[in-house]
N, C-alpha and C positions, 0 to 999 in steps of 0.2 A: 350054528352059524353058517350065512349063507356064501359062497366061495363063488357063485355066478360073477359078482361084479370086482370083487381082485385079478379073476380069470380074464373075464373080457378085459380092462383095464391091462394086463402084461402084455395079451396078445395083441393091442393096439399099439401099445410102444413096441412092439420087434417090430411089427410091421410099419410104424414110422419111419426105425432105425435103417431097415431093409428099405424102404425108400429110398434115404436118404445118402446112404451106402451106395444106391445104384446112379443115385443122379451125381454124387460129388465124388463118392470113395477115387473109381477112375480116375478124375481128376488130380483127386489130392497123389495118388500114385505116383499116374504118368507126369506127375510136375518133376521126380526123383529121377524117371527115369527119363526124360531129356533132358534133363541137367547133366546124369552122366555118357546120353548116346548120341548126346550132341553131335551135330554133323563137324563142327569147327573144332571139338573137344578131341575129336576120332584123325579129326587130320592135323591136327598139331602133336596126337601120340608119333603119328605116323613119319612126321616129319622128324619129330624128335629121336625116333629109333631111326631113320636112318642116318641123322647125324652121327648118331653113336658108329655106326660101320664107317663113316669117312672118319670121324677122328682116330678108329682103330690103325685105319690103313697111315694113315697121316703121324700120327705119334705112335709107334712097336713099341716102346718100354713103356704107354697106359696101356696097352691091350687090352690087359685084363678087366681092367678095369671098365674102360668103354663097352666090355662085351658084356661085363657081367650090368649094365644099365643096358646094354639093348637088350639081354634077355628080360628083364624086370619089365620094361616097358609092352615085349612083345608078349609077356605073358597077362598083360593088363588090358590090352588090346583082345584078345584072345577073352576074357571075361568079359568087358561088354561088348563083344560080336555073341557071346550064350547071352547076355540077359538082354539085349537086342530079339535074339532070337526067341526069347522063353518070357516075352513082355507082356502075353497076354494074361498065360497061367499062375504069373506071379501076382501079376494084382488080383484075381481071383482069389489066391490063399489072402491074400494082405485083405484082401475084400471081407471075406470069410471070418478069418480073425477077426475083426472088427467087431462084427456081428454079434460076434460070440461075447465079445466083453460086454458091448452094448446091451445084451440078451444076459450077463449076468448080471450086471448091475442093475437092469430094467426090474429081474427075479428075485434078488434079493431086498430091491425099495420094496416092492408090492408085496412081501414074503412080510417083511416089515411093518407094513399098513397095514396087512392082513391082522398080525399079532394085537396091532397095538388098537386096529377095530373090535375086535375081540375080547380085550378087554376092557375096554369103551361098553361094547353091547354088553356086557355081566354087570357092568356099574348101573350100565340102566335100566337093565330087569329088575336091579337090585331097588332102586330106587322107585321103580314102577311100583313093587310088589307094596313096598312101605305107604306111598301114595294109595293103595288099595286098601293095605291095613286100616290111616288112618281115615279114609270114610269109612271104609266099616267101624270104626269106634273103638279101635283100641292104638293107645298110646304111648307116652314115655318109651319111642324109638329108638333103638342106636340100629344106627348104620356101617360103624367105624370103617369111615372118609374121613382121609386124614389127606387129603390134598387139596392143594385149592384151588384146582383148576374150575371151570364151571358145575361142572357136575359136582367135584367138592361141595361149591357154594351152596346149591343148592340140599345137597342132601344136608349140610348142617342147619341149611332154613329148615327142613323138614323137622329133623331133629328138634331145633331151638317151637315151631308151632306144634309137635306133639307132644311136647315138656307143658307148653305154658297153653295148651287142652286141659290137660291132667291136670295142673296144678287147677284150674279151673273148673274142674267139673268134680275134684276134689272137694274145691268151695261150694260149688252148687251143694252136694250132697249134703256136706256137712249144715250152708244155710237152713235144706230142707227141714234136714232131720233135728234141728234147733228149733225153728218157725211148729215144729208136731210138737214139739216136747211146750214150748208155750203156749201156746193151745190151750196143751193141757193144762199147765200149769194155771193157765187162767180160770181157766176154766173151774181147777179144786180150791184156788182163793176164792171163787165166788160163791162155790159151796159151801166154806169151809167158814166162811166169813162171817155169816149173817147165825149160822151155829153156835159158834162158839160164842161171840157177843152178845148175845143171852141169854146161854147157859153160866158165862162171866158174872154179867148182872143177877141172874136171880140168886146164883151162888152168894155175892157181895152180898144182897138183901136176907137169904138164912142165915149166913154169919155174924151177920149183926142182932139178926133175933136172939138168935144162940147166944149170942157173947152177953148180950141183956138178962137172959134166963142166967147162962149156969156162969158166965163170968170167961174174959178172954185165956186163963189158963183150960178150961173146956177140958176133955179127947174131942169135944165134937168141932170147936173151933178147928184144934190141930192142923184137926181133919182138912175143914173147911180151906183153910190155908197153905197143907200142902196140895189139896185136886184146883187151887188156884194160880198153885206156882207150873202147876202143868199146864193150867188154859194159859198158864201167859206165854210156856215154851209152845204149845199149838199156834198160838196168836205167833210169835215169829216165826216163827216158820212157812204162817201161812201167809206173812209179810211179804216173807222171803220167795213164794208164789209167786205173788201178785211184784215183787219188783221184777222180779226174770222174767215175766210175761209180758210187761208193757217196758223193756228198755227203752231211751230214747234217742233218736235216729241224732248218728255225730252231728256238729256244728262244726266243721275244720276250719281253720287257721293258718296262715303260713307261718310257721314254727321254725327256727333251730334246733334239731333234735340232739346235739350234743347238750346245747344248752337245758333242755327239760331235765337230762337223765343227769346232766351236772349238780342241778336243783335237785334232783330227786333227793339226788346221794349227801347232798349236805343238811335239805332237812331231814330227813325221816333216818339220821346217824347212827342217832339212841334209840331207834323205836321197837328195835326187838332186842334184849339184851345177849351179848355174846355173839350176836350175828353182825359182821362188817359189812360195809357196801363197797364196792370199789365198783372207781369206770377207769377202762382202758384207754385213750386217747388216742392211743399213736397209729389208730388204725379207721379213725375215726376225723381225726385233726386232719383242717385246711381238705377237706376231700367235698364241700359243699353238701352235707347231710341237712338237708330244708327240704320238710315235709308237710304238706297238708293236712294238718292232725286238730283233732279234739283236747284241748291241753287236758281237759278234765278225763276227760274219759280215757286218757292213755296213761294217767298218771294210774287210776283203780287198777287197769291190768297190770302195770309193772306192780304197785301194795299189793293186789294179790299174789302175784308171783312169787314177792320178799316171806311176805305169811304163810307161802304154801312152803317157803323155804325153811324159814323158823322151823316152824312145826316137825316137820323131818325129821330137823335137828335135834328132837327131842330135847331140849337145852343146853346139850353143849356145844360148845364155840365151835362157830364158821364162818361163812362170807358166801358173799352174794358179789359176781363180777360183771359188767357190763359193757360188753364190746359191740363198738361199731364195723361196719363195714357198706360205703358207698359204690352204687356203677352206674353208669348211666341212664338205668331204667328202672331203679329200686336202690330203696335202704333200707337194710337189715341191722337188726338190736339182738344179740344172744343174751340170753340171763341165764349167768351158770351157776350151780351151787357146789360148794362138796359135800355135801351129805350122804343118805347112800342111795339114791337109785329111785327108781319106779318098778313096782313089783312086773316083773312078764304078765300075768299074769291082767293087769288094771290096762296097761299100754293101749290094747287094739280101742277101748271105751273109755279111754283118757279123758275127751273133753265131750262126751257125753253128759245131762245133767244127770243130777246124782250118784255118779259115781264118786267114793272119795274112799280115803285110807283109814280114815279115822272110827275111831269109836262109834256108836251109835250114839246120836245124844250130840254129840261134839260137835256137827257138820252136815249140811242140807250138799255138798259134791254138787254146788252149782259156781263154781267162782274160774275154774275153768271153763265151763260152759258159754259163762258170762264174758272171757276176755276172749274166747275163740268169736264169737256172734260180734263184737265192738271190733276188735279185727276187721275183721270180713267187710263188716257196713262199712268200712275206710277204704276198701278196696283194697286190703291188705291182706295176711295170715297169720296165723299163729302155731309154728308146728312142734313137737318133740324131734331135735338131733340126737340127743345123748340123754341115754337114762342106763347108766352102766352101775361107772363110778361118779356119783354124782347128776345131775338133769341141768341138761344146756334147752332151752323155749327160744323161738327162731321167731319174733315178728317181724315182718315186712309189711315197708311202706312203699309206695309209687313215690320216685321223688318230684320234688317240686321245681319245676326249669322256670326261668327267666321267661 
């Protein structure tokens, strides 16, 4: 820290104090001296001393009292004469004492200011470093500022900006990744659909000819039926690729999110045997949970999460709980199940296409990828926030303000 400014400030204060004492200190001290050694005061004291002498002669019975008063007045006069003779030296000492006092106060104030200034400069240095990190692309900064002064408020804004940038960067990375997967899915679906359709038509024609010659129960017909089932399964996978590749853009309308969730819980109450759907209204009630959302696409996301929870429970009874939380900027819907959670090795790529914990042939692993894309297209996000004891997914949507 640069100490030159505090030192110059202290020196200036001392010079001003010295000048003021030089100009007014003598007058201040001289006023008291003028009162004490005023000629009228001295004259009255001398007159009183002489009166005591005369009274002592006039009243011998009280001579001791008058003599005592005479001696007291004599001592007081001697003290005043001494003060008058040493007036210059006493005033000089008085001025010096005032100067030392003012200097001590000025030094203490300057030291306190220097300490505060040092702390302030340290805080500003941390803030400057954080801004440099932010400019360099580092996000999710934590400055640890808890004061509510100007620097603290700026630090809080920097932290909030870094968190927003981190969220946007993650969403952009997810969107770019999903776009690449969508393009790959589109190409795969295009390349697979035509030969699959041709192979199926040809196989159906051959099966019909074999069935006419050998009958429906022949081994060749059974083999053809088995191959047709596999071709149908590949067709469904191809259709899944095509659906993922051409996800429609959402058509959001202003909706009451609490009402949408309550409706879903009621309509799908018995859709999954053994799975109970619950809606916790306490956090979302009377909080203005209006959002701009595509009703059917949001329902698709929630149904997919419930379907994943039912599959994770493996047929045993369980529950899915929906809870709402709203702030001035966003509305969050958390979907929590009491299943076994998500394996650690799956979590880092949970929202990537074709990531699944099901057995081969039971699913394509596109549900969460599609759900993530839908939420990002809404200007929100879908995140996993808990995966140990059950799974909790958080859907974030921008609040709709009047």
